[in-house]
N, C-alpha and C positions, 0 to 999 in steps of 0.2 A: 479503489475504497472513496467509504459511504461518509459524509460526513455532515456533524449538522448543529446546525444554530439551538444559541441559547443567552440565554442574562432577558431583562427585563425589558428591553428591545427587540428583543429578536425574531419579532412578526414584520422587521423591516429589515431583516437578512435574508438567505432565504438555506435548504439542504445544498453540499458542492456534490457530486460523484467525480472522480479525479482515479484518471486512469492511464496507461503508457503502454502502448502495442513496439517498444524501441528497450529494450536490450539486452545483454551480450550470456556470455557463461557455457556452462558446460556442467556436463551431466554424465554421472554413471550410477550401470547399475547392477549386479553381477548377479542376477539373482534372487540373495536373500534382503531384508532391511538395508543389515550388520555391516551390507559393504557397498550400500549405497554414499555418495556424497556431489554434491551438485555446488557452486559459486556462482551466483548472479551478481552484475556490474547495471545500473539500472540509472542516467543521465537526468536528472531532475530538471534540467530544459527541457524533455518532452513531454514532461507531464502532459493534459487534459483532459482542462477542468469541462465539469458540463457537459460533453455534447450527448446534443440533446435525443439520440438512438438510445444511448446508453441510459438517463432520467429517464425514457420512458418506460425502461426491463424495468425499473428499480422502483416504476410504484408511485399509488394518491404521495408517500412524504416527499418527492422529489418532480411532485406533477406542474409548478411553476413556472411558464416561461424567461426564462432568462436572457439578455442581451449580450448582445458583441460584448457592450463594455464593460457590462459587468463581471464580465469570465476572461476579462484583459483584465480589470484589476484582481479578483481573485487570485489569478496568475502569478501577480504582478508583487501580492504581499504574500501571498507562497512561499516566491523561492528570494526575498530579501531575508537582509542581514534577523531579522528577528521574528524570523521561522526555521525555513533550512542552508539558509545562507550558500545561496548558488552560486555566487566570484569566488566563495573559497571552499568551501568544498560541493560539488560538478557532482558529484553520483551515488546513490546512497546505492552500499552492497548490503548480501546478501552468502552468506554462505550456512554449509553445515556443522555442524560441528558431534554433530549422533543422528540416526537412526535408528528409525528399534519398530518395533510390533507391539505393543497394547490395547492386549483385549479384544483382538479383531480388529484393531484397523492396527492405522501408526502414523506414524510425531519422529518433526525431524525439531533436532533442539537443531535453534541459528543464530550469528552471529550479525545481528545487523547495526552497521553503522550508518549510521543517520546525521549530514552539520555535527558531525567532530565530532559525538556519540558513540562508542560500541554497548549495545544490552546484549542480552541474551535473553532468545522470547523460547517456548513448545508450539512447533503449531502444530494438526493435525492435520495430515491429507489420505487424498485415493489416489493410488499412483496404478494408469492402464500402463501395462509397459506388455510390448504386440515387437515385432523383429525392424528393427531400428530406427526407432521410435520411443519413448516417454510422455500422457501425457499424465500432469501433477493437480490435482486443484482442489483446491477446502475452503475456509474460509474462516476468521480469527475478532472479536475485539479487543486488540490492545487501543493505550490510552496516551498518551502524544508525551506526556509526562515520564512514562516507563522508557524513554526511547531517548530520552533529555527533548523530546523538546516542547515549547511555550506556547498553550495552542490558541492562536491571534486572539487580542481582543480594542475595543474600540471604547474610549467614550466612558472610562471609568468601567469596564466591565458593563456598563449596562444595553454592549453587541459582544458579541462574542464569539465563539466555536468550540462545540462542547469537547470538557477531552476522549474521552474516546474516543475511535476511531473503530466501522468495518472495513477488516480491507476481507475482499476476494479474489482469487486467484483460479489462476493455468494457468503453468507453463508448459510448453510442447518443446522438448526435443528431440529433432532428428539426428543418427546417426549421422557424420559427417566424413 
């Protein structure tokens, strides 16, 4: 996820790259989009804040160096009761409601549960299928407020996180 700073004091903060490589789930695909289904569970405590390699890949908006202390502070704020409330809701879950081919591309309508709030999103994606392996990848913009989250804010909003997040994903499912 790409998270951007905002507010009159935005120059005191920095943009964030939030990543996660630890998830569990399943996927089925019988060759037709309408037969596809999947579910994912992502432990929010496995989120990584501002991995230097990923920041470099994202370009100039993420060029600033971020100290270990700043990364730890961001993670603490993100997992706290005001944002994700990891103590009460340790996992983010995504499950397909429907998958369809629309105009030559694939879209999944998904139920997203995060922080005790469930939302429905339409997610465009590309699917690469080979024997024993599925790879789904895509990108979308979503607002935190639309999925039940309140963007982090301090100093009466003078320094805050923008409501919109850019989400990039690549999921690999192997036959098992």
